N, C-alpha and C positions, 0 to 999 in steps of 0.2 A: 504494500500500500504506500509505503514511504517513497519508493522510487517510481511508482506507477508503471513498473515493468511487468507485462503479462508473462505468466509462466504456465505451461501445460505439463502435466505429469501423467505418465503411463506406468502402471504397475502390473507386472506379470512375473511368473516363476522363471522365465528365461529372458535373455536379452532380446530375442526376437519378439516374444509376446509383449514385453515392455515397449519396444519400438513401435509395434503396431497399435498398442493401447494409446500411446502418445498421440497418434493421428486422430483417434477418436476423442481425445481430451481437448483438442484445439477448438476454439481459442480459449486460453486462460481457464482450463478446467482440470479435473482429475478423472481418470478412467482406470478401473481396476479389473483385471481378468483373474477370477478365482480359479482354483484347481477344478472345481466342479463344472465351471462354465467354459473351460479352455477348448474342449473339443468342439462344442457348438460354435464358439467364437471363430475358431480356425476354419470350420466348414463354411461359414458365411463370408469369410474374407475374400476380397478380390485377389486373383492371382497376380495382377499387375502391382499390387501393393507389397508383394514380397521383395526383399532386397535382391538385386541382380536380374529382376524380371521387369523390363520396360516395354516400350511400344514395339520394338523389333521382335522380342521374344513372344509377346502376346500375339502379334500377327502370325508368327510361325506356328504357334499352338493352334490358332484358328485354321490355318491352312492344312494342318495335319488332322485335326479332330473336329472341325466345325466350330460352332458357337460355344466356346468354353471360357467362362469368366471367373467362376468361383472355385475356391479350394475344394469344396465338396465334389465338384465334377472331376478335378484333377486327382482326388483321392481314389477314384475308381480306375485310374490307369496304373499299370505296373511301372516299375522303374525302367524295365527293358523297353517299354513302349515310349518312354520319354527320351531315351538316348538319341534317336534320330532327330529329335526336335532341338535339344539343348546341347548334345555332346555328353560324354560320360561324366565329367566332373559336375557340371551344372545340373544335369539330370538328377544325380544323387542328391545334390544340395536342395533342389526344388522339391523333389520327392519327399525328403525328410522335413522340410519346412512346412509343407502342407499338412503334415501330420503332427 
């Protein structure tokens, strides 16, 4: 209040969850992802909001799988199915992040 500097706080059990929670806390709020709600939260997250997945990767996903935007849709794919889209390293990373 003294500095009038807004601050948004995201709270989660991992740095990824905290990072994503911070997006939901903006502007100038607090968002907490509890252990009980983390699976539902991740299922509803946009794939594009994951670190390392931007416009280009989102476009590639659509060209391989059609209209796929949510982590819940990506959770239905195997890691092997993601390798042609992202390459082996990023496929593993995105596969794990969605879960």
